[in-house]
VOTOR-485223 format. One line per field, with one value per residue (C-alpha): x, y, z; residue in one letter. Coordinates in pm, whole numbers, plus 50000, padded with zeros to 5 digits. Example, Ala and Ser with C-alpha at 12.3 -4.5 7.8 and 13.67 -1.06 7.14 Angstrom:
2
xx <- c(51230, 51367) $
yy <- c(49550, 49894) $
zz <- c(50780, 50714) $
res <- c(A, S) $
//
This chain:
450
xx <- c(41809, 41457, 41601, 41757, 41438, 41252, 41507, 41477, 41100, 41114, 41359, 41130, 40833, 41036, 41126, 40765, 40668, 40942, 40826, 40465, 40569, 40769, 40473, 40235, 40473, 40506, 40131, 40106, 40360, 40181, 39855, 40019, 40158, 39824, 39652, 39914, 39877, 39503, 39528, 39762, 39539, 39236, 39429, 39529, 39173, 39050, 39307, 39221, 38852, 38912, 39182, 39003, 38694, 38927, 39122, 38800, 38679, 38999, 38984, 38623, 38700, 38986, 38766, 38496, 38742, 38870, 38513, 38430, 38734, 38634, 38280, 38406, 38635, 38354, 38120, 38378, 38429, 38055, 38018, 38293, 38128, 37795, 37954, 38117, 37790, 37616, 37884, 37858, 37483, 37505, 37748, 37520, 37227, 37432, 37529, 37171, 37064, 37330, 37225, 36863, 36956, 37160, 36872, 36632, 36872, 36930, 36555, 36529, 36766, 36663, 36546, 36876, 37074, 36860, 36924, 37299, 37290, 37127, 37426, 37609, 37901, 37896, 37716, 37972, 37748, 37442, 37217, 37109, 36749, 36833, 36664, 36998, 37133, 36838, 36905, 37271, 37187, 36956, 37211, 37499, 37289, 37209, 37579, 37666, 37414, 37518, 37898, 37949, 37624, 37714, 37356, 37399, 37620, 37989, 37965, 37709, 37926, 38216, 37986, 37886, 38249, 38338, 38048, 38147, 38512, 38426, 38178, 38453, 38732, 38902, 39268, 39499, 39513, 39139, 39061, 39318, 39134, 38800, 38943, 39079, 38738, 38562, 38816, 38727, 38363, 38473, 38657, 38316, 38141, 38344, 38024, 37894, 37785, 37817, 38163, 38296, 38158, 38298, 38641, 38638, 38539, 38816, 39077, 38983, 38994, 39338, 39461, 39392, 39690, 39911, 40247, 40268, 40313, 40086, 39832, 39821, 39789, 39505, 39319, 39356, 39218, 38930, 38846, 38841, 38614, 38371, 38373, 38295, 38011, 37861, 37911, 37694, 37459, 37450, 37209, 37431, 37448, 37681, 37935, 37914, 37962, 38261, 38411, 38391, 38575, 38842, 38893, 38923, 39197, 39380, 39354, 39512, 39808, 39859, 39829, 40090, 40323, 40282, 40068, 39781, 39637, 39604, 39462, 39196, 39089, 39040, 38839, 38625, 38557, 38477, 38222, 38054, 38017, 37871, 37629, 37539, 37459, 37224, 37055, 36988, 36906, 36840, 36823, 37166, 37320, 37658, 37720, 37658, 37888, 38161, 38131, 38183, 38493, 38639, 38579, 38738, 39044, 39075, 39044, 39331, 39548, 39473, 39544, 39877, 39963, 39900, 39569, 39358, 39081, 39014, 39038, 38775, 38535, 38586, 38531, 38206, 38098, 38195, 37976, 37682, 37732, 37758, 37443, 37271, 37373, 37230, 36910, 36869, 36969, 36976, 37156, 37439, 37724, 37992, 37859, 37879, 38230, 38366, 38202, 38354, 38697, 38663, 38583, 38892, 39118, 38976, 39037, 39400, 39447, 39295, 39508, 39823, 39722, 39693, 39314, 39276, 38923, 38790, 38984, 38825, 38485, 38536, 38649, 38340, 38122, 38280, 38211, 37853, 37794, 37909, 37730, 37407, 37437, 37509, 37212, 36980, 37146, 37314, 37395, 37678, 37834, 38138, 38193, 38197, 38382, 38722, 38644, 38533, 38857, 39097, 38875, 38917, 39288, 39340, 39168, 39410, 39139, 39306, 39042, 38759, 38976, 39065, 38702, 38603, 38886, 38770, 38413, 38543, 38747, 38457, 38237, 38491, 38562, 38907, 39181, 39486, 39786, 39994, 39720, 39694, 40071, 40093, 39795, 39942, 39606, 39696, 40039, 39911, 39805, 40032, 40267, 39998, 39960, 39595, 39670, 39977, 39776, 39492, 39726, 39903, 39567, 39431, 39747, 39892, 40120, 40309, 40611, 40697, 40560, 40284) $
yy <- c(90786, 90778, 90630, 90350, 90280, 90278, 90051, 89813, 89826, 89747, 89471, 89325, 89344, 89177, 88900, 88864, 88849, 88596, 88393, 88414, 88324, 88033, 87915, 87955, 87764, 87487, 87464, 87455, 87172, 86984, 87017, 86910, 86593, 86504, 86565, 86339, 86073, 86083, 86055, 85755, 85596, 85649, 85496, 85194, 85154, 85176, 84917, 84681, 84721, 84583, 84328, 84157, 84059, 83935, 83724, 83598, 83511, 83327, 83134, 83042, 82937, 82717, 82560, 82503, 82333, 82110, 82028, 81941, 81710, 81541, 81494, 81350, 81109, 81009, 80956, 80730, 80541, 80512, 80378, 80123, 80021, 79987, 79766, 79553, 79535, 79425, 79162, 79036, 79035, 78827, 78587, 78567, 78489, 78219, 78071, 78084, 77920, 77652, 77596, 77570, 77336, 77122, 77125, 77013, 76745, 76630, 76627, 76375, 76146, 76231, 75877, 75727, 75988, 75925, 75551, 75614, 75819, 75527, 75302, 75218, 74982, 75025, 74706, 74434, 74154, 74182, 73885, 73805, 73917, 74206, 74535, 74719, 74480, 74560, 74932, 74882, 74679, 74952, 75222, 75035, 74979, 75352, 75435, 75215, 75402, 75752, 75731, 75883, 76082, 76445, 76556, 76529, 76745, 76657, 76563, 76295, 76146, 76137, 75978, 75708, 75620, 75612, 75377, 75140, 75140, 75070, 74800, 74614, 74693, 74385, 74472, 74763, 74890, 74888, 75044, 75317, 75387, 75402, 75636, 75867, 75870, 75968, 76245, 76380, 76402, 76588, 76843, 76933, 76929, 76879, 76822, 76537, 76274, 75971, 76075, 76133, 75798, 75623, 75780, 75673, 75319, 75286, 75437, 75184, 74891, 75002, 75022, 74651, 74542, 74849, 74871, 75046, 75414, 75401, 75205, 75483, 75748, 75566, 75515, 75885, 75969, 75724, 75878, 76229, 76127, 75953, 76251, 76479, 76248, 76270, 76647, 76681, 76389, 76325, 76030, 75837, 75523, 75335, 75617, 75609, 75230, 75247, 75533, 75301, 75031, 75283, 75400, 75037, 74980, 75294, 75173, 74838, 75015, 75229, 74926, 74737, 75036, 75017, 75332, 75170, 75489, 75647, 75321, 75315, 75667, 75547, 75247, 75483, 75694, 75381, 75276, 75618, 75569, 75219, 75350, 75632, 75376, 75183, 75507, 75586, 75233, 74997, 74686, 74736, 74424, 74487, 74781, 74566, 74296, 74544, 74702, 74359, 74303, 74638, 74559, 74214, 74374, 74615, 74324, 74141, 74454, 74497, 74130, 74155, 74454, 74247, 74416, 74099, 74232, 74519, 74280, 74050, 74343, 74429, 74065, 74064, 74386, 74231, 73929, 74163, 74327, 73991, 73878, 74200, 74134, 73783, 73912, 74145, 73885, 73530, 73390, 73648, 73401, 73672, 73754, 73387, 73350, 73662, 73581, 73234, 73382, 73627, 73341, 73153, 73456, 73501, 73132, 73168, 73468, 73284, 72977, 73191, 73332, 72976, 72988, 72661, 72569, 72907, 72876, 72537, 72686, 72960, 72705, 72498, 72808, 72867, 72508, 72521, 72854, 72722, 72389, 72564, 72803, 72522, 72326, 72620, 72723, 72420, 72616, 72777, 72447, 72473, 72841, 72790, 72458, 72624, 72816, 72489, 72325, 72564, 72569, 72190, 72227, 72473, 72224, 71955, 71752, 71655, 71411, 71660, 71938, 71732, 71633, 72001, 72088, 71819, 71953, 72299, 72154, 71960, 72270, 72487, 72706, 72580, 72849, 72791, 72587, 72892, 73016, 72682, 72651, 72998, 72958, 72909, 72784, 72444, 72422, 72199, 71925, 72000, 71709, 71453, 71162, 71236, 71597, 71502, 71241, 71481, 71761, 71541, 71429, 71785, 71920, 71623, 71848, 71935, 71725, 71922, 71884, 72128) $
zz <- c(95067, 94930, 94607, 94793, 94971, 94640, 94486, 94775, 94757, 94387, 94454, 94718, 94486, 94213, 94451, 94550, 94184, 94117, 94414, 94299, 93948, 94078, 94287, 93991, 93763, 94031, 94054, 93677, 93659, 93934, 93753, 93427, 93602, 93750, 93418, 93253, 93521, 93494, 93118, 93153, 93412, 93190, 92901, 93114, 93234, 92881, 92776, 93059, 92996, 92652, 92743, 93033, 92833, 92562, 92809, 92958, 92612, 92531, 92858, 92801, 92446, 92570, 92839, 92583, 92352, 92632, 92732, 92372, 92358, 92684, 92566, 92239, 92428, 92665, 92374, 92211, 92537, 92588, 92238, 92304, 92631, 92457, 92194, 92464, 92655, 92340, 92284, 92642, 92619, 92304, 92473, 92776, 92553, 92383, 92722, 92841, 92521, 92566, 92927, 92826, 92544, 92785, 93032, 92765, 92648, 93005, 93059, 92777, 92967, 93323, 93397, 93285, 93481, 93789, 93754, 93736, 94053, 94235, 94172, 94493, 94546, 94921, 95022, 95104, 94983, 94757, 94710, 94350, 94408, 94636, 94551, 94556, 94298, 94070, 94114, 94030, 93719, 93589, 93666, 93505, 93193, 93183, 93226, 92929, 92715, 92829, 92852, 92504, 92478, 92405, 92464, 92842, 93066, 93084, 93451, 93371, 93097, 93345, 93602, 93354, 93283, 93654, 93728, 93451, 93557, 93920, 93824, 93638, 93887, 94033, 94089, 94166, 93808, 93751, 94090, 94013, 93688, 93866, 94132, 93861, 93694, 94017, 94072, 93726, 93837, 94152, 93938, 93797, 94136, 94453, 94652, 94436, 94688, 94461, 94340, 94692, 94803, 94495, 94543, 94909, 94815, 94554, 94790, 95058, 94815, 94695, 95056, 95111, 94900, 94940, 95116, 95454, 95366, 95064, 95267, 95527, 95255, 95084, 95411, 95487, 95144, 95188, 95525, 95378, 95092, 95328, 95565, 95270, 95167, 95514, 95529, 95219, 95293, 95672, 95635, 95393, 95608, 95370, 95390, 95770, 95766, 95532, 95735, 96037, 95840, 95738, 96096, 96208, 95948, 96063, 96424, 96334, 96171, 96481, 96708, 96506, 96552, 96933, 96937, 97124, 97276, 96931, 96798, 97069, 96975, 96618, 96740, 96949, 96641, 96440, 96702, 96674, 96300, 96330, 96590, 96351, 96079, 96304, 96413, 96048, 95933, 96222, 96001, 95844, 95995, 95829, 96063, 96371, 96232, 96142, 96484, 96638, 96423, 96532, 96899, 96856, 96693, 96983, 97226, 97053, 97073, 97444, 97508, 97326, 97546, 97859, 97939, 97945, 98170, 97932, 97638, 97787, 97819, 97452, 97347, 97544, 97368, 97033, 97106, 97169, 96828, 96648, 96826, 96714, 96353, 96368, 96527, 96229, 95972, 96113, 95808, 95815, 95777, 95811, 96157, 96257, 96114, 96282, 96615, 96599, 96526, 96816, 97053, 96932, 96984, 97333, 97402, 97294, 97523, 97816, 97747, 97738, 98078, 98218, 98238, 98050, 98153, 98045, 97719, 97650, 97726, 97467, 97204, 97271, 97235, 96896, 96788, 96912, 96738, 96400, 96427, 96524, 96232, 95986, 96119, 96052, 95725, 95570, 95253, 95450, 95561, 95335, 95411, 95787, 95790, 95773, 96094, 96248, 96135, 96305, 96615, 96643, 96565, 96850, 97077, 96955, 96786, 96456, 96330, 96363, 96218, 95911, 95861, 95863, 95621, 95380, 95399, 95311, 95022, 94875, 94903, 94720, 95025, 95118, 95119, 94904, 95013, 95114, 95347, 95527, 95554, 95708, 95941, 96290, 96417, 96267, 96430, 96710, 96464, 96169, 96233, 96311, 96070, 95995, 95898, 95692, 95500, 95428, 95320, 95064, 94924, 94915, 94746, 94555, 94349, 94670, 94753, 95065, 95417, 95521) $
res <- c(M, E, L, N, V, L, E, K, T, L, E, I, E, K, R, L, L, D, T, H, K, T, A, V, E, G, Q, Q, K, S, M, D, W, W, F, G, F, L, S, F, A, M, A, V, I, A, L, L, S, G, L, I, P, Y, L, I, Y, R, R, A, Q, K, D, L, E, Q, G, R, E, K, I, T, A, Q, L, A, Q, T, K, Q, L, C, E, Q, A, E, K, Y, N, Q, Q, A, Q, E, H, L, S, A, I, E, N, T, R, Q, Q, A, E, K, H, K, D, E, I, A, A, M, K, Q, V, S, F, G, T, P, K, I, Q, P, N, D, E, N, N, T, D, N, A, A, G, I, K, A, A, E, E, L, K, E, N, T, E, I, P, L, I, E, R, L, R, A, R, A, I, L, L, Q, D, S, A, H, D, T, T, T, Y, E, Q, A, L, T, A, W, K, A, V, L, L, E, D, E, N, D, V, Q, A, N, F, G, A, G, Y, C, S, Y, E, L, S, L, N, A, A, D, Q, R, K, E, H, L, L, T, E, A, R, K, Y, Y, E, K, T, L, A, V, A, P, D, H, Y, Q, A, A, N, N, L, G, L, T, L, N, S, E, A, Q, I, L, S, A, A, D, R, L, N, E, A, Q, E, K, W, R, M, A, A, E, R, F, R, Q, V, L, D, I, K, S, D, Y, Y, Q, A, A, C, N, W, G, V, A, L, A, R, E, A, Q, A, L, S, A, A, G, R, L, N, E, A, E, E, K, W, W, M, A, A, E, R, F, R, Q, A, L, D, I, K, P, D, A, D, E, A, A, R, N, W, S, A, A, L, I, H, E, A, Q, A, L, S, A, A, G, R, L, N, E, A, Q, E, K, R, Q, Q, S, I, D, L, I, N, S, F, I, K, N, Y, P, E, Y, T, A, V, L, S, Y, N, L, A, F, T, Y, A, L, G, N, Q, P, E, Q, A, V, Q, A, L, E, T, A, R, L, G, G, S, L, P, D, K, A, R, I, E, A, D, K, D, F, D, A, I, R, N, T, E, V, F, Q, T, W, F, K, Q, A, F, P, E, S, G, S, Q, P) $
//
């Protein structure tokens, strides 16, 4: 019994020892794992502590290399830009030198260039001793000298050629050439006052003999050039005067197309321009005369439309403008001629309306006006005799009409045969013996009846 107990006690102790041994071995293994882990961790840390600086070094070296490449590229670009800048600077210096050289060369010819810029073809009639004529002569002479001079700016050479072409222009071809020359100047400077005015003048001259559509186009072009002239030089009275003439021509085209309201707006605008001229230059009689012509044209259009009362008012206003022109320049024969013609047209309108006494009164006023003018200025006898002739003809006074026609013929102011044949003002006396006899003597080469 006691042996069994001892054996069991020993067995229990053995188990306890085995358990203790097992626990000690487990602890030993656990410690060995931790020591191994710690050793591994220390090794990893040691590795990373060496690897990270290396990686950082490599990254820095790569960034440094890229930075060096960028700097090299920027240096190359900067060098290229510096070379370009130097090139541009050299070109700029050359241009400045050329400009200065041109300025100096132009300075040498400034008087001639200034004389050219004074040339104006805008005055309808220039007397031989007129100051404007002297200015034109000096400018045209300067243009002749400078047209091929390479020492002056291109625009001035072009100006010289345009002036010379316009000075010699006399037909469609030559006016076309002059217009092209002025356009060349405008390509150099679109605001050049003289070139815009010259282009407007040539366009208007070309419109006088142009067919309908081209006539309208040319008048539109002339108007634009004159408007541009005035936009740059508001006090350019000749441009304002010629713009009024252009608007009057446009109004007549509209009136002929039965667009009277539009025509009247054009005549209103024309009147504004003629008034503008006289505000700028009160002694410019041409503007007053042209204004009178425009009013007379409007009166004829109103009369043709059956609006005689309005027409009479316009004829009265026209008479005031013609009187103003003659007050400014008493020997303005064009004012006398146009006033006389306006009185005749009014007489015809009154006669057609059955107001015969008033019509005769207007014809007599026309006769008196011309005779008075001729008395004061006999040098215009031949010029005004044709007006006197058709005034007498409309009054059915063939002897007086023929006498006036013969005076015009002897003075070299008689229109050609075709004009007289087409002039309806002579219809009332055309078949009279006295007119037939005179016509055959005046045009002996004609075998036909007038």
